[in-house]
N, C-alpha and C positions, 0 to 999 in steps of 0.2 A: 427494898420492897419484898414482901414475902409472898411466894406463889404457892397456892394450895394445890393438892391433887385434883380437886374439883375444877379449878381454873384450867389446868392442863387438859383435862378431859373435854372441857367445853371448847377449847381451842382446836383440839384434834377433831372434834365432831364437826366443827365448822369447816375445817380443811379437807375433810374426807371426800365431799362431792367434787371438789376441784381436783383432788388427786385421782379420783376415778376417771374424770374427763381426760386428764393428762395421760393416764395409762391406756385409756381407750384409744386415744390418738396415736400413742406409741405403738399400739398393736395393729393399727390399720395397715393393710397391705393393698394399696390401690393397684388396679389393673389398667394397663395402657393398651388400648385397642386401636390398631391402624385399619381403617375400613377401606381406604382407597390409596392406590399408588399409581404413578404415571404409567401409561401403556407401554412406554419405551424402556421401562425398567429391565435391565438385562436378565434373561432367564436364569433361574437358579440363584439369584442374588440373596444373600443373607442380610437381614436388617439388624442393626444394633442401636441401643440407646446409650448415649454418652452424656455425662453431666457433672455437676459439682459433687456427686457421690462416688465417682470413680476417676477423679483427676482428669476428666474430659478425655479419656482414652477412647478413640473412635472405633476401635476394633476389639474391645474387651469381650472375650468369648463368654464370660459370665453374664453378660447383658445382651444376649442374643434373643430376638423375637422368635416365637414358634407360630407356624400357620395352623389354624384350626380347620375343622371340617367346613365351616362357613366361609372359608377362603380369606378370613381376616387374620391379621397378625396380632399376637398377644404377648405381653410380658407383665409379670407380677412383680412389683417393686418390693424391695425388702422393708422390714419394719422401720419406721422412722417417724419423725415429726418435723414441723417447721416448713420452710420453703424449699422447693426442688426446682432446679433449672436444668434443662436438657435440650438435646437435639437428636434427630434420627440420622444415621449414616448407613452406608453400605460397607463399612469397614475402614474407610479412610476419610480424612477431611476433604480430600479432593472429590469425594462422592457424597458430600453432606447434602441434606435437603435444602431447597431454596424456595423462593416465592414462585408464583405462577409464570413469571417471565424470566426466571433464572437468576434473580438477584439474591444476595445474602439476606437472611431473616434474623431477627433478634432471637435470643434464647427463649425457648418455651418455658413457661413458669407454672408451678402447681404448689398448692399448700395442702398438706396432709389432712387438714380439717375440712377441705372443701367438698370432696367427693371420693367415692370408692372406685370409680371408673372414669378414665380419661379417654375420650374418643377423638382421634385426629385423622386428618387426611394429609398425605404427602403430595404436594402440588408439582414439584419438579426436583431433579437432582442437579448438582453443580457440574457434573461431567457429561450430562446428556442434553439434548435439545429441549428447550422449554416448549413442548408441543402444544400446550394449552393456553399459551399467552393470548389474551383476548383482543389485543389492539396493536395496530401498526401505524407508525407515523412515516409518511413519505415526504421528503424534502427535495425540491428542485434546486440543486446546487448551481446549475447553469442553464440558461435558455438562450435561443438565438437572438442576436441583436435586432433582427427585423420582426420580432414578435409584436403584433399590434397591441397597444396599451388598452384599447377599449374592448378587447375580446376576453372572455373568461378562459381560464385554463381548467380543464376537467379531466378526470380519469374515466376511461371506458374499460370495462373488464368483465370477468366472469361473475362479479358480484352485482352488476347492474344490467346484465344481458347485453353488454357492449353498447348501451345507449345512455350516455351521460345525462344526468339531471342535476337539479340544484344541490342535492346532497353529495354530488361527486365533484363539486367545484373546489379548487384549491384556494386558500386565502393567502393574502400577502402579509407576512409578518412585519410589523412597523419597525421593529428593531433591526432586523437583518436584511429586510427587503426581499427575502426569499419566499417562494410560494411553497405551501405545505398543506397536508390534509391528514387527519386521523381516521383510520378505517377500523371499525369494530369487526371482530370475527363473528360471522352470522351463523355458521353451521359447523359440522364436524370436519369439513374439508379444509385441510391446512393450506392447500395450494392457492395462492392468489395470482391470477394472470391479468395483465393490464397493459395499457398504453396511455401516454399523455396526449391529450387532444386540445384543440381550441373550441370545443363544444360538440364536435362530432367526428366520426372516423374519416370524413373527407378532408379534415384538416389535422390529421394525426401527425405525431412526430416521425421523423425520418432519419436515416443515417447521414453521414457528412456529404454523401453524393446525392442525397435527395431520394434515395430508394426506401421502400417500405421496410421497416425493421420487424424482427421476430417479436412475438409477444414477450413482454417482460414477465419474469416469474420469481416469486419469493414465497417461502413457507412461513406462515404465522409461527412465531416463537423463535425463528432463527436470529432475528434482531428486533429491537423495538423501534429503531429508526433507520430508514433506508434513504441514502443520499444518491440521487441520480442526476445525470446531465442529459439535456435535450440538445442534440446536435443540429437539427434542422426541422422544417415543416414540409410535409409532402407537397402542399400547394403553394409554397413560397420559396422554392429553391431558385436561387438567382443565377447560378452558373450552369451552362450545358453540361450534361453528365456523360454523354455517350461518345464524344469525339473532341479532338483538339486540332486546331489549325496551326501549323508550323510555318512561319514565314522567315526566309533568309533576308534580313535587312541589308546585309552587306556581304559580298564575297570578294576574295582577293582579285586585284586587277589583272594578275597574270593568268587567271582562269580562262582556258580556251573558250572562244565564242560558241562553239558547238558542243560544249561539255554537257554531259548528262550527270545529274546530281541525284543521289539516292539517300534515303534514310534507312538505316539498318539497326536491328536491336533484338531484344528478347522476344519480340513478337514474330520474327521471321527466321529464327535460328542464326542470326548474325550473318546472313548471306549479303555481301556488299553490293550486289548488282541484281536486285530483285525488281523486275519491271513493274510489279504490283505496287512497289513503294518508291516510285520515281517522282521527283518534283516536276511540276509544270509551272510555267510563268503566268502570273496574274495580269490584270489590266495595267498595273504599274510597272510591269517588267520584272517583278520580284519572283524568285522561286518560292513556290507554295505547295504544301501538301497537308491534307486533312487525314489525321490518323484516327481510326475507329477504336473504341475502347474494347479491349479483350481481357483486361485485368485492372486492378486498382492502380498499379504503378508500373511504369516501363523504364527501361534503360536503353539508350540509343546513341548512335554517332552518325555523322554525315560523311559520305564518301563520294568520289567520282567514279564509282564502279569497281574499285579494287582496293585491297588493304594497303597497297603501296601508294595509294592516292587518298588516304583518309585525311580528315581535318586535323590540324595541329593548333597548339596555342600560339600566342604572339612571339614566343621565343623559339618556335620550331619544334617543340616537343610533342610527342603523342599525348593526347588528352585522356583524362579519366572519362568513363562513360557519363553521358548526360543523363539526367533523371527527370521524370515528370509524374505527378500524381493527378489522376483524373479528378475533375471537379475543382481543382485549385485555380484554373483559368481556362477560358475558351480559346485563347490565342497566345502562342509563344513566339516571340521575336528573337532571332539568333543572329550573331555576327560570326562569320567564318574568317579567322585571322590568317589562315594559310593552309597549304596542302603539303603533305609529307614529301612529295616528290619535287616541290618547288621552293621550299623555305629553308634557309640556312639557320643552324642552331646558334643562339646568342646566349651570353651570360647576363643575368639580371642584376640590378642593384635595388636595394630597398632598405627601409628604416624600420626598426623594431622600437615601439613606444610602449612604456609601462604607464598606463593611464592612472592606475591606482596601486598602491602598495599597502600592506597592513599598517595600521596606526602604531603597532608595536615595533616597527622597523627602527633600529637604532640610527639616529641622525648622522652619525659619522661613519657608518658602514658603507663600503662600496658594493655595488650590485654588478653581477656578471651574467653573460649568456654563455652557456656551455652546451656542446652538442656533438653531432656526428661530424662536424666540420673541423673540430679541434681536438679530436680524440677524447672528448668529454672532460677536458681540463676545467676544473670548477672555478679557478681563479686566475685565468690568463689575462694579463694586463691589456693585451690587444683587444680583448672582448669585454672591457669594462664600460658600463653605461655612464653617460654624462647626465647630471641632474640639472634641470632647467629652473628658472625663477618661480614657475608656478607649481613646483613640486613633482613634476613628471620626470621620467628617466627615458633616455633614448640612446640608440646606437645605430650607426649607418653601416650596412654591409655592402661593400663595393665589389663588383665582379663576383657575386656570391653564387650560391648553389640554388638550383631551381627547386630542389626539394631537400628539406632538412628536418632532423629530429633534434629537439633542444629542451632545456630547462633553464630556470633563473635561479641563481644562488647568491649568497652573500660572501662568497670566497671559498666555501668548502661544501662537501656533500652533507656534512652534519647540519649545515644552515641553509639547505635548499628550500625551495617553495613547497607548500603543502596544500592539501585540499581543505574544504570547509570543516572537516572533522579532524584536521591536524595530521593527516596521513600523507605519505609520499604519493605524489601524483604519477600517472603514466607520462611517458615522454610526450611533449608537445610536438605537433607535426605541422609543417608549412609547405605548401606547393605554390610556386609563383604562378600567378594567372594574369599578370599585368598590373596588379595593385602594388604601388610603390611604398605603402605604409602598412605595417602590421601592428595593430593595437591590441594589447592584452592587459589583464589584471592579475596581480598576485594576491591570492586570498589570505594565505597564512604562511608562516615560517615553521619549519619542522622543529626548531629548537626553542621557539618562543610562544607559549600559550597566550591566548587573548585575555583570559580571566581565571580567577580561582574558582574551581568547580568541585562540588562534593558528591554529585550524583548525576546520572544521565537517564533520560527516559528513552527507551527503544520501542519504536512502533513498527509493526508489520502492516504496511499499507496494502499489501497484496500477498495472498497465499494461494497455493494450487487449488484448483476446483475440486480435486479429489481428496482434499484434506479430510480425514475421517472425523465425523461428528462426535464419535464416542471416545476420542483421544484428546489429551491435552497437548499443547505445544510448550516445550521446555527450552530454556536457554541454558547453555553449559559452557564453561570456560575456565580461565585461570583463576577466577574468583570462587569456584566451588570444586576444585580439583578435577574438572572435566567429568563430573557425574552427570550422565545424560538423562537421568530420570529423577533429579533432585526435586522433591515436592515444594521446597522453598523457592524454586525458580520456575513456577508455572505461570504462563502469561495469562492476563485477564483480558476482557474486552471493554472498549470504550463505547460511547453512544453511536459512533459510526460503524460499529461492528468490527473495528480493527483490534488486533491483539497488541498488548503493550505490557511493559514491565519496567520498573525503576531499579537501576543497579547502582549501589553506593560506590564511592571511589575506593579503589584499592591500588595504590601505587600511581604511577603516571599514566598507565594505560592498561587495556585489557585485550585479550584475544578470546574469541567465542564462536559458537555455532548454535544452530537450532536443531532440535530433534522432536520426535513424537514419543519420547520416553526411553529410547535405547539407541545404541550405535547402529543397530540393524535398521533403524527408521530415521536416519539423519537426513538433512537437507542435501539436495544435489543441484548442479547447475542445469541450464536449459537443455543440455545435451545428455543429461543423466549421469554426469561424472561427479565424483566427490570434490567439493570445493576446498580451497585453502582456508585456513582459519581466518575469520573476519577479525579486523583490528579496529581499535578506537583509542585515541589519546584524549585524556581529560584536559579541559581548559579551552576548547574550541567551539563546542555547540552543546546546548542542554538537551537537545532532542535529535534522535537518529531515525530516519525514515528508511525502511528496508523492505525489499521484495524477496520472497522465496519462490524459486522457479519450479522445483520438483521435490518430492519426497522419495526416499528409497523404500517403496512399498512392495 
């Protein structure tokens, strides 16, 4: 086919308008304008654009926004054409923009042919509280058993002038059976104060003793779902809350007829002969005393007026302090087995029974009890269990020790019992109190995992109240060379507001701790001391539930 000069010119003439459009698009330099950012954006923050044009580098200084006199942020994109995908950050992916309730968003998209100006709003940042989240779901995880079925459950709070109406009623979910309500955010005030009621404040929720509770408080944006427990109702408390009557059902026969008997404890400085706390005889001839409430919990003992005449257990040993929690019962019945000055010490006999052992227990292995009574010999023949026809194990200890520390083994400390996570347990402890059978369960063996496991989910079910809202919680350990601020190991939040992370398997086990990004901000125990490394062995549980007591702030 022969192509003439005129044909080429005609083709070029037809192509020219298309080429002009292409070149016009290629020369377009769109402007991105950020008009609104969250109020809790840290002062002095620099904003960056990151996308498919700079390998998604979140802190590329070449792509920094500038603030103009109108207080808006501007960035002029380079020449280009086609589709653009991007997100806005404050320099790191841990501070990338999110939706209004703090959840990840899809990449923003733009085509060079669409417009020359892109106007956007930043709704929230990943590392700050989502202060503009417009809705909160409240779920009652637990309600009292005596809750009337025919009465509505409703919220009273600062959103309805503490007067529940039909819009404040909780509905019962058909699937879970739990009561729940969704509350929209009505104004700029983030703080929601409320109580759960059965229609009005006269039937409001109460604490476990039946007393009025403080107003519940939550900020919109902290979580999207709040799970709460209702302990009691103010008008339906069943147990008396302010006193408990203590009755001595039985006292030793050798007790002198004219004996005076006293209760002593944390409420009177442990003075053994305080006339204010002396028992009197009731109509049945029993010693009786009504103790008023001064605290939620008390510890006490019974005496005949002197510590040389305090109560003892049935073997003649001094007893541990008795304990009582107000509200648990209105009357406590006690038996006094003996007095220190009148009872001879005896040696007990009892049987230790293993009701359950792990299904992984080798059928031909022997089981042993080892402890303070045999110098912790892990496989002493004298202390080997006998297996019964029903699969249980038992051993009888004759003329034994009133108090022992012990563990169960399969003949060595390498094969001792373990906890639910496959870790070595603390020593078991037993004090003889007259019970002749001790029933226990062995959950796991230290050397035999239950199943093949490739990852573990670690959940923080409780963190300190002063956990900074502007900081991430990190996990660090043997799996990341103990880097306390590794961005790959930042914990996320689930629907309950709990922090969690999934750790893949690396060897048979891991050691780890939690930080707020550095070793100067690591977790501490409840006394403010550095904790030992946490440990976990794979193969025993797919989820760990952990509490953090304090931070080193």
